[in-house]
C-alpha positions in Angstrom: -32.3 -19.6 -31.0 -29.1 -17.3 -30.8 -26.8 -18.6 -27.9 -24.8 -16.1 -25.9 -21.5 -16.8 -23.5 -21.0 -14.6 -20.5 -17.9 -14.9 -19.3 -17.4 -13.4 -16.0 -15.0 -13.7 -12.9 -18.0 -15.3 -10.8 -21.5 -15.7 -10.7 -24.4 -15.5 -8.6 -24.8 -16.3 -5.8 -21.1 -14.1 -5.4 -21.8 -11.0 -4.8 -20.2 -8.1 -6.6 -21.0 -5.2 -9.1 -19.7 -7.2 -11.8 -21.5 -10.7 -10.8 -24.4 -8.7 -10.9 -24.4 -6.8 -13.8 -23.7 -10.3 -15.9 -26.7 -11.5 -14.0 -29.4 -9.5 -15.3 -27.9 -9.3 -18.5 -28.3 -12.7 -19.2 -31.5 -13.2 -17.1 -33.1 -10.4 -19.2 -33.0 -11.5 -22.3 -34.7 -15.3 -22.4 -34.9 -14.8 -26.3 -31.4 -15.7 -26.3 -30.2 -19.2 -25.1 -27.2 -17.5 -22.6 -24.8 -19.5 -20.1 -22.3 -18.6 -17.9 -18.5 -19.9 -17.3 -16.6 -18.0 -14.8 -14.1 -18.9 -11.2 -15.5 -20.8 -8.2 -14.1 -19.7 -5.2 -13.1 -23.3 -4.5 -11.0 -26.3 -6.1 -13.4 -27.8 -7.5 -15.0 -27.5 -10.7 -18.8 -27.0 -10.5 -21.8 -27.1 -13.4 -25.3 -25.6 -11.8 -28.8 -23.8 -13.1 -29.4 -20.5 -11.7 -32.6 -19.4 -12.8 -33.0 -21.7 -15.7 -29.0 -20.4 -16.9 -26.3 -22.8 -17.0 -23.5 -22.1 -15.1 -20.0 -23.4 -14.9 -17.6 -22.7 -12.0 -14.0 -23.7 -12.9 -12.0 -24.3 -9.7 -9.1 -22.3 -9.2 -5.8 -22.7 -6.8 -5.2 -19.6 -6.0 -5.0 -15.6 -7.0 -2.1 -12.9 -7.3 -3.4 -9.5 -7.8 -6.9 -10.0 -7.7 -6.5 -12.8 -11.0 -8.0 -16.0 -9.5 -5.8 -18.8 -11.0 -6.6 -22.1 -13.1 -4.8 -24.4 -15.4 -7.8 -26.2 -16.6 -10.1 -23.0 -16.8 -8.3 -22.4 -20.6 -9.3 -26.7 -21.3 -13.4 -26.0 -20.6 -13.3 -22.6 -22.2 -12.0 -24.1 -25.4 -14.4 -26.8 -25.1 -17.7 -25.3 -24.5 -16.6 -23.1 -27.6 -15.7 -25.8 -30.0 -18.8 -28.1 -29.0 -21.8 -25.6 -27.9 -20.9 -23.0 -30.5 -22.0 -19.4 -28.9 -23.1 -17.1 -31.7 -21.6 -14.0 -29.2 -19.0 -14.2 -26.4 -19.6 -10.9 -24.0 -16.9 -10.9 -21.8 -16.6 -8.7 -18.7 -12.9 -6.7 -18.2 -10.8 -7.0 -16.4 -9.6 -11.0 -16.2 -6.3 -10.9 -18.0 -5.8 -14.3 -17.8 -9.0 -15.8 -19.1 -8.8 -12.6 -21.5 -5.4 -13.9 -22.8 -7.3 -17.8 -23.3 -9.9 -16.6 -24.9 -7.9 -14.4 -27.4 -6.4 -18.2 -28.2 -9.6 -20.2 -28.5 -12.2 -17.8 -29.7 -13.1 -18.2 -33.6 -13.0 -15.4 -36.1 -16.7 -15.5 -37.0 -17.6 -15.8 -33.3 -19.2 -12.4 -32.1 -17.0 -10.5 -29.4 -18.7 -8.1 -27.0 -16.3 -6.5 -24.4 -18.0 -4.7 -21.1 -15.3 -2.4 -20.2 -16.0 -2.5 -16.2 -12.7 -0.9 -15.3 -9.5 0.1 -16.2 -6.5 -1.9 -14.7 -5.0 0.8 -12.1 -4.4 -0.4 -9.2 -1.8 -3.6 -10.3 0.4 -1.2 -12.1 3.5 -3.3 -11.7 2.5 -5.9 -13.4 0.4 -4.3 -16.1 3.3 -4.3 -18.4 2.4 -8.0 -18.8 -1.3 -7.6 -19.3 -1.0 -4.7 -21.7 -0.3 -6.5 -24.9 -3.0 -9.0 -24.0 -5.4 -5.9 -23.2 -4.8 -4.3 -26.3 -5.3 -7.6 -28.6 -8.8 -8.3 -26.7 -10.0 -4.4 -28.1 -8.8 -4.9 -31.5 -10.5 -8.0 -31.7 -13.9 -6.9 -30.4 -16.5 -6.1 -32.8 -18.2 -3.8 -29.7 -16.6 -2.5 -26.3 -19.4 -1.5 -24.2 -18.7 1.0 -21.0 -21.0 2.2 -18.1 -20.6 5.8 -18.3 -20.2 8.4 -20.7 -17.8 9.8 -18.1 -15.1 6.5 -18.3 -15.5 6.3 -21.8 -14.1 9.9 -22.2 -11.2 10.0 -19.3 -9.8 6.6 -20.5 -6.4 6.7 -22.1 -6.6 2.7 -23.1 -9.7 3.3 -25.0 -9.3 6.4 -26.3 -7.7 4.6 -30.0 -11.3 2.5 -29.9 -13.6 5.2 -29.6 -14.9 4.1 -32.9 -16.4 1.1 -31.1 -17.6 2.0 -28.1 -21.0 2.1 -26.8 -22.7 3.1 -23.6 -24.3 0.8 -21.6 -25.4 2.0 -18.3 -25.4 -0.9 -15.0 -28.4 -1.6 -14.0 -30.4 -2.1 -10.9 -33.4 -4.7 -9.9 -35.3 -2.2 -8.3 -38.2 -4.9 -7.3 -36.1 -6.1 -4.8 -36.0 -2.7 -3.6 -39.8 -1.6 -3.4 -40.6 -1.4 0.5 -44.0 -3.5 0.9 -46.8 -2.0 3.0 -46.2 -4.9 5.6 -42.7 -3.8 5.8 -42.7 -0.4 6.5 -42.9 -1.8 10.2 -39.4 -3.4 9.6 -37.8 0.1 8.8 -39.7 1.9 11.7 -38.0 -0.4 13.9 -34.9 0.8 12.8 -35.6 4.4 13.5 -36.7 3.4 16.8 -33.5 1.4 17.7 -31.6 4.3 16.8 -33.9 6.8 19.1 -35.3 8.6 15.9 -31.8 10.5 14.8 -31.2 11.1 11.5 -29.0 8.2 10.3 -26.3 8.2 7.6 -25.6 5.1 5.7 -22.4 3.4 4.3 -22.1 0.0 3.0 -19.9 -1.7 0.7 -16.3 -3.8 1.1 -14.0 -2.0 3.6 -11.5 -1.7 1.2 -9.3 1.6 0.9 -10.6 3.1 -2.8 -14.2 2.9 -0.9 -13.4 5.7 1.3 -13.9 4.9 4.6 -11.4 6.5 6.8 -12.5 10.1 5.0 -16.4 9.3 6.4 -14.7 8.2 10.1 -12.4 11.7 9.9 -15.5 13.5 8.3 -17.3 12.0 11.6 -15.5 14.1 14.1 -16.7 17.6 12.0 -20.1 16.8 11.7 -22.6 19.1 13.7 -25.8 17.6 13.5 -26.8 14.7 15.8 -27.1 11.2 13.6 -26.4 8.1 13.9 -23.7 6.5 11.1 -23.9 2.9 10.5 -21.5 0.9 8.5 -22.3 -2.0 6.8 -20.3 -4.8 5.3 -16.7 -6.1 6.3 -13.4 -6.4 4.3 -9.7 -6.4 5.3 -9.7 -2.3 6.8 -12.4 -3.6 9.2 -10.6 -4.1 12.3 -8.7 -1.1 11.6 -11.1 1.2 11.0 -12.9 -0.1 14.5 -10.0 1.0 16.6 -9.6 4.4 14.5 -13.2 5.2 15.6 -13.6 5.8 19.4 -17.1 7.8 18.3 -20.1 6.4 19.9 -22.1 7.6 17.1 -20.8 5.3 14.7 -21.9 1.4 14.6 -20.3 -1.0 12.5 -23.2 -3.2 11.7 -21.0 -6.2 9.9 -22.4 -7.9 6.9 -26.4 -7.7 6.4 -28.9 -9.7 3.9 -30.3 -8.2 0.6 -33.7 -7.8 2.4 -31.8 -6.0 5.8 -30.0 -3.5 3.1 -33.4 -2.6 1.7 -34.5 -1.7 4.9 -32.0 0.1 5.9 -31.8 2.0 2.6 -35.6 3.3 3.2 -34.7 4.1 7.3 -31.7 6.2 6.5 -31.7 9.8 5.5 -28.0 10.7 3.6 -26.5 7.8 2.1 -22.7 8.1 2.3 -20.5 7.2 -0.8 -16.9 8.2 0.1 -15.1 6.5 -3.0 -12.0 8.3 -4.2 -10.7 6.7 -7.1 -11.4 5.3 -10.1 -12.2 1.6 -8.8 -15.5 2.9 -8.4 -16.7 2.9 -11.5 -20.2 3.2 -11.2 -21.8 2.6 -8.5 -24.6 0.2 -8.1 -25.0 0.6 -4.3 -25.1 4.5 -5.0 -28.2 3.6 -7.4 -29.9 1.6 -5.3 -29.8 4.5 -2.6 -30.7 6.8 -4.7 -33.6 4.5 -5.9 -34.8 4.4 -2.2 -34.3 7.8 -1.6 -31.3 7.7 0.5 -29.5 11.0 -0.8 -25.9 10.8 -1.3 -23.1 12.7 -0.3 -20.0 11.7 -3.0 -16.2 12.6 -3.8 -15.5 14.1 -7.3 -14.0 11.1 -9.0 -12.3 12.2 -12.0 -13.3 9.8 -15.1 -15.6 7.7 -13.1 -19.5 7.4 -13.6 -19.9 7.9 -10.0 -20.8 11.6 -10.7 -23.0 11.0 -13.2 -25.2 8.7 -11.7 -25.2 11.0 -8.9 -25.8 14.8 -10.0 -24.4 17.2 -7.6 -26.8 19.4 -6.4 -29.5 17.7 -8.4 -29.8 14.2 -7.0 -27.4 14.4 -3.4 -24.2 16.7 -3.0 -20.9 16.1 -4.5 -17.5 17.8 -2.6 -13.7 17.4 -3.4 -12.1 14.6 -3.3 -10.7 13.3 0.1 -12.1 16.2 1.9 -13.0 15.2 5.1 -14.7 18.6 6.2 -16.3 19.1 3.4 -17.6 16.0 3.3 -18.8 16.6 7.0 -20.5 19.8 5.9 -22.6 18.3 3.0 -23.7 15.3 5.4 -24.5 18.2 8.0 -26.8 20.2 5.3 -29.2 17.4 4.3 -29.4 16.6 7.6 -30.4 20.0 8.8 -32.4 20.6 5.7 -35.4 18.8 5.4 -36.7 20.1 2.4 -33.8 20.7 0.7 -32.9 16.4 1.3 -36.6 15.4 0.2 -36.3 17.7 -3.3 -32.9 15.3 -4.0 -34.3 12.4 -2.4 -37.2 12.7 -5.4 -35.2 13.6 -8.3 -32.6 10.5 -7.4 -35.4 8.3 -7.2 -36.3 9.7 -10.5 -33.0 9.6 -12.2 -32.8 6.0 -11.8 -36.5 5.0 -12.6 -35.5 6.9 -15.9 -31.9 5.5 -16.4 -30.7 2.9 -14.9 -33.8 0.4 -14.7 -33.2 -3.2 -16.5 -36.7 -1.7 -18.0 -34.4 1.3 -20.1 -31.4 -0.1 -20.5 -32.8 -3.6 -22.3 -33.0 -1.4 -25.5 -29.5 0.0 -25.5 -28.5 -3.8 -24.9 -30.9 -5.3 -27.8 -30.0 -2.4 -30.3 -26.3 -3.6 -29.9 -27.1 -7.3 -30.3 -29.4 -6.2 -33.2 -25.8 -4.6 -34.4 -24.1 -7.6 -33.8 -26.3 -9.8 -36.3 -28.3 -11.7 -33.4 
């Protein structure tokens, strides 16, 4: 049985886009023996098993510019590669420190699949230090996968490596989103709780690139009677709450996966106001679309967001950071039920045809075959 070592920042039960993708890929191919190496969210190094897959979580002592730090990681990674001898390393980028470690210890005979989640754009001051490692990693990789053609075509970093770039979309687990008959009452309870009014729903971390301030600004211009439900939290939560005085905006805080399903099925419009390429794909966007919750997005140059949801086909897309146009788009969907239903069905179908593991798996299988696995 061929062996695949997945190198991710974190892993389930840690929740995040990269972590979810890593888990889906690892668990979707039981014909390979997979192991995970990642950071722990504490100082201790812990070995565990998740759904039959061995996971080694390396303790870290801090972070700098979103990079977790660990001195022991190098030795642990080196030992795992030398002793376990994986046939393929699947590395989830960005993770600069571990990329540097990997380049030091990876044998020439071991294949490297570089899963390029996003360019490093935020940490501009330290990027000159990271770029040589990133360049060496791209040269060493046998194949580089990106999550959308939009991201591939717009990335200046990847332009010199186009010959080895393939598109492997992110995937969602639709089984946890399907509504069972006995759960329909939970959805109705949410609608009843808010007086049967139309619902606009947001979920995500409350950080700058998620664009929540534009959603709150747009709320002032939304004419239709509705409730805007904001789930999740983050460093901007308290600031956002203080800036919003509208009674029709409700901050829900963190919600469970089960609650998320109910809210997605209850809501009419999915607010996805992300504004930068830090939003490279939008797993939450795809989940909402599957649940027929129609999205409103901003145009983000080079992001896969506007490939996941297609303007005037699966939802509405407006000029980046334009709160007034965002409000008009939300109103359009809230007022026009037939249009919203049309987009909802198209959105659901697009996810089923493109972003489920069943559909993406064959693309990954071809990559594995091309690598000789």
